[in-house]
C-alpha positions as CSV (number, residue, x, y, z in Angstrom):
1,M,1.4,40.4,-67.5
2,K,0.0,40.6,-64.0
3,K,0.9,37.8,-61.6
4,V,-2.8,37.0,-61.1
5,M,-3.2,36.5,-64.9
6,I,0.0,34.3,-64.9
7,V,-1.4,32.1,-62.1
8,A,-4.7,31.7,-64.1
9,V,-2.8,30.7,-67.2
10,V,-0.7,28.1,-65.4
11,I,-3.8,26.6,-63.7
12,I,-5.6,26.4,-67.1
13,A,-2.5,24.8,-68.7
14,S,-2.2,22.3,-65.8
15,T,-5.9,21.4,-66.1
16,A,-5.6,20.9,-69.8
17,I,-2.6,18.5,-69.3
18,T,-4.6,16.5,-66.8
19,A,-7.7,16.3,-69.1
20,G,-5.6,15.1,-72.0
21,I,-6.0,18.3,-74.1
22,V,-2.3,18.6,-74.3
23,R,-1.1,15.4,-75.8
24,A,2.6,15.4,-75.0
25,A,3.5,14.5,-71.4
26,T,5.9,17.3,-71.0
27,S,7.3,18.5,-67.7
28,H,6.7,22.2,-67.0
29,N,8.4,24.2,-64.2
30,V,5.6,26.3,-62.7
31,T,8.0,28.3,-60.5
32,T,9.9,29.5,-63.5
33,A,6.8,30.2,-65.5
34,L,5.5,32.4,-62.7
35,G,8.8,34.3,-62.5
36,G,9.6,32.9,-59.1
37,V,12.8,31.4,-57.7
38,S,13.5,28.2,-55.7
39,G,11.9,28.4,-52.3
40,D,8.9,30.6,-53.4
41,Y,5.4,29.3,-52.6
42,F,2.2,29.9,-54.5
43,V,-1.3,30.3,-53.1
44,V,-4.4,29.0,-55.0
45,D,-7.4,30.7,-53.5
46,G,-9.9,27.9,-54.3
47,V,-9.9,24.2,-55.1
48,M,-7.4,22.5,-57.3
49,T,-8.3,19.1,-58.7
50,V,-5.7,16.7,-60.2
51,N,-5.8,13.1,-61.2
52,S,-2.6,12.3,-59.4
53,L,0.0,14.1,-57.3
54,K,3.7,13.4,-56.8
55,V,5.5,14.9,-53.8
56,G,9.3,14.7,-53.6
57,S,11.7,12.5,-55.4
58,Q,14.2,9.7,-54.8
59,T,16.8,12.0,-53.3
60,A,14.6,14.9,-52.1
61,G,11.7,14.3,-49.9
62,G,10.1,17.0,-47.8
63,V,7.2,17.7,-45.5
64,T,3.6,17.9,-46.7
65,A,1.3,19.7,-44.3
66,F,-2.3,18.7,-44.3
67,N,-3.9,21.3,-41.9
68,G,-7.2,19.5,-41.7
69,T,-8.8,16.2,-42.5
70,I,-7.9,13.7,-45.3
71,L,-10.8,11.7,-46.6
72,N,-12.0,9.7,-49.5
73,N,-15.3,11.3,-50.6
74,T,-16.1,8.6,-53.2
75,T,-18.4,5.7,-52.7
76,G,-18.5,2.1,-54.0
77,T,-21.4,-0.1,-55.0
78,G,-24.6,0.6,-53.2
79,G,-23.1,3.7,-51.6
80,A,-20.4,1.7,-49.7
81,D,-17.8,3.8,-48.1
82,N,-14.4,3.8,-49.9
83,P,-11.5,4.0,-47.5
84,I,-8.3,5.9,-48.1
85,T,-5.7,3.4,-49.2
86,F,-2.0,3.5,-48.5
87,G,-0.2,1.3,-51.0
88,D,3.1,1.0,-49.1
89,N,4.6,0.7,-45.6
90,V,3.5,3.6,-43.4
91,R,5.8,5.3,-40.9
92,I,4.2,7.4,-38.2
93,D,6.5,9.4,-36.0
94,G,3.7,10.7,-33.7
95,R,0.9,8.9,-31.8
96,V,-2.2,7.4,-33.4
97,Y,-5.6,8.2,-31.8
98,R,-9.2,8.7,-32.7
99,G,-11.4,11.6,-32.0
100,A,-10.6,15.1,-30.8
101,T,-8.8,14.0,-27.6
102,A,-5.9,11.7,-27.2
103,G,-5.4,9.4,-24.3
104,A,-7.3,6.7,-22.4
105,G,-10.6,7.2,-20.6
106,L,-13.9,8.7,-21.7
107,D,-12.7,12.1,-22.7
108,D,-14.4,11.9,-26.1
109,N,-15.8,8.4,-26.0
110,K,-14.0,7.5,-29.2
111,P,-11.6,4.5,-28.7
112,F,-9.1,3.6,-31.4
113,I,-10.4,0.6,-33.3
114,V,-8.6,-2.0,-35.4
115,N,-11.2,-3.6,-37.6
116,D,-9.3,-6.7,-38.6
117,D,-7.0,-9.5,-37.3
118,M,-3.8,-8.0,-36.1
119,E,-0.2,-9.3,-35.8
120,V,2.4,-7.5,-33.8
121,V,6.1,-8.1,-34.7
122,G,7.8,-7.1,-31.4
123,D,6.6,-6.5,-27.9
124,L,3.2,-5.3,-27.0
125,T,2.5,-3.3,-23.8
126,V,-0.9,-2.5,-22.4
127,N,-1.2,-0.2,-19.4
128,G,2.5,-0.8,-18.6
129,A,2.1,-4.6,-18.7
130,A,3.7,-6.8,-21.3
131,V,1.2,-8.8,-23.4
132,A,2.2,-12.3,-24.4
133,K,2.7,-12.9,-28.1
134,K,0.5,-15.5,-29.8
135,K,0.7,-17.2,-33.1
136,V,-1.9,-19.6,-34.6
137,Y,-1.2,-22.4,-37.1
138,Q,-4.2,-24.0,-38.7
139,G,-5.1,-26.5,-41.4
140,T,-7.2,-29.6,-42.0
141,L,-6.3,-33.1,-41.2
142,D,-6.6,-35.4,-44.2
143,M,-8.4,-38.5,-43.1
144,D,-7.7,-40.3,-46.4
145,A,-3.9,-39.9,-46.0
146,D,-1.6,-42.2,-44.1
147,G,0.0,-39.3,-42.3
148,D,3.7,-38.2,-42.0
149,E,4.4,-41.0,-39.5
150,V,2.7,-44.3,-38.9
151,V,3.5,-46.4,-35.8
152,S,2.3,-49.9,-35.4
153,V,2.0,-51.4,-31.9
154,D,1.5,-55.2,-31.4
155,Q,-1.4,-56.1,-29.3
156,N,-1.5,-59.9,-29.8
157,P,1.5,-60.9,-31.8
158,E,0.6,-64.6,-31.5
159,C,-3.0,-63.9,-32.6
160,P,-4.7,-66.8,-30.7
161,F,-8.1,-65.9,-32.1
162,D,-9.1,-64.4,-35.4
163,D,-11.2,-61.7,-33.8
164,Y,-8.5,-60.4,-31.6
165,T,-6.7,-57.2,-32.3
166,A,-3.3,-57.9,-33.9
167,T,-2.0,-54.3,-34.1
168,Y,-3.0,-50.7,-33.6
169,D,-1.7,-48.3,-36.3
170,Y,-1.2,-44.8,-35.1
171,H,-1.2,-42.2,-37.8
172,W,0.5,-38.9,-37.0
173,A,0.4,-35.5,-38.9
174,K,3.6,-33.5,-38.6
175,I,3.1,-29.7,-38.5
176,A,6.0,-27.3,-38.6
177,V,6.0,-24.9,-35.6
178,P,9.3,-23.0,-35.7
179,E,8.8,-21.4,-32.2
180,L,8.7,-24.8,-30.5
181,D,12.0,-25.1,-28.6
182,M,12.0,-28.1,-26.2
183,S,14.8,-26.4,-24.1
184,D,12.6,-23.3,-23.6
185,M,9.1,-24.7,-24.1
186,P,6.5,-22.0,-24.9
187,E,2.9,-22.3,-23.9
188,I,1.3,-24.4,-26.7
189,N,-2.2,-25.6,-27.1
190,V,-3.5,-27.9,-29.8
191,Y,-7.2,-28.1,-30.8
192,A,-9.2,-30.2,-33.3
193,Y,-12.7,-29.7,-34.6
194,E,-14.8,-32.8,-34.7
195,E,-17.3,-32.4,-37.6
196,N,-18.7,-35.9,-37.2
197,A,-20.5,-36.0,-33.9
198,A,-21.1,-39.8,-34.2
199,S,-17.4,-40.7,-34.2
200,G,-16.9,-39.7,-30.6
201,W,-13.1,-39.8,-30.9
202,P,-11.8,-37.8,-29.2
203,N,-14.8,-35.5,-29.2
204,D,-18.4,-36.1,-28.2
205,G,-20.0,-33.5,-30.5
206,E,-19.4,-30.8,-33.0
207,A,-17.0,-28.5,-31.1
208,W,-13.3,-27.5,-30.8
209,E,-11.6,-30.0,-28.5
210,F,-8.4,-29.4,-26.6
211,L,-5.8,-32.1,-27.5
212,G,-2.6,-30.9,-25.9
213,G,-1.5,-30.3,-22.3
214,G,-2.4,-33.5,-20.6
215,H,-6.1,-34.1,-21.4
216,Y,-5.2,-36.4,-24.3
217,P,-1.4,-37.1,-24.0
218,N,-1.7,-39.9,-26.6
219,Y,-2.9,-37.5,-29.3
220,V,-0.2,-34.9,-29.3
221,K,3.6,-35.0,-29.1
222,F,6.3,-32.3,-29.5
223,I,9.8,-32.1,-30.8
224,D,11.9,-29.1,-31.7
225,G,10.1,-27.2,-34.4
226,Y,7.2,-29.6,-34.9
227,V,3.9,-30.7,-33.4
228,Y,2.6,-34.2,-34.1
229,I,-1.1,-34.9,-34.0
230,N,-2.4,-38.5,-33.8
231,Y,-5.4,-38.1,-36.0
232,K,-6.1,-41.7,-37.0
233,L,-6.2,-45.0,-35.1
234,V,-6.6,-48.2,-37.2
235,D,-7.6,-51.5,-35.4
236,N,-6.2,-54.4,-37.4
237,V,-7.7,-57.7,-36.5
238,C,-5.9,-61.0,-36.5
239,D,-7.9,-62.4,-39.4
240,G,-6.4,-59.7,-41.6
241,T,-9.3,-57.3,-41.6
242,V,-9.7,-53.8,-40.2
243,R,-12.3,-53.7,-37.4
244,T,-12.5,-49.9,-36.8
245,T,-10.8,-46.7,-37.9
246,D,-11.1,-43.8,-35.4
247,Q,-10.1,-40.4,-36.7
248,I,-10.1,-36.7,-36.2
249,D,-11.5,-35.7,-39.6
250,G,-11.6,-31.9,-39.4
251,P,-9.6,-28.7,-39.0
252,Y,-6.9,-28.2,-36.4
253,K,-5.4,-25.2,-34.6
254,I,-2.1,-24.9,-32.8
255,V,-1.9,-21.8,-30.6
256,V,1.6,-20.8,-29.4
257,V,2.1,-18.2,-26.7
258,Y,5.6,-17.0,-26.1
């Protein structure tokens, strides 16, 4: 049988296996079927379509050459573009760039774009200069909770009048920040978002407010591994009632630069 005919038979058999015509999932050695030996390569002058492709094994990898462009030519709902998906860690031994020309500048006007948040584990250098690493911790302060630490401060321990303030109760939320080392203090900024513009404490409107670094020293404190945010102040009156409760009742962000 001519080699061309053997190639045709093997391709038809492979297609039949893929389509489910051949019921048993049996392994077939194409090289042996074509009368070849280990190391031979075979040329398919056309397009081969398979449902899946496995290259290499646990002990034997190899190099797969794609001399051209890899793309996903399927679309999603409404014609949305379906990206190529890598379902594992990706190792790239060369450089990554976009467009026909690598390098900075306007050679092809196609900058490399990362379309998502990005976290770098390690050092980042831009144009030869090191870029500081930044980590953000965020959450929501629970105004109904008492907090992780409550400190009461006497204002009028003798309480000469019923309408005097007896104590202030400071409620602190304790947030774990492993990078915070008091012996080698990183740059750290604490923000809170005031959703209730009428409260006025500490914000005067709906906006992110800077709490750390000296503007509001009474609202933030640091110890190794933790940031404390004073998010609620309760004014206890001598007559046993609560006069006011000031609070930060929204989300917070802690930004660490190190």
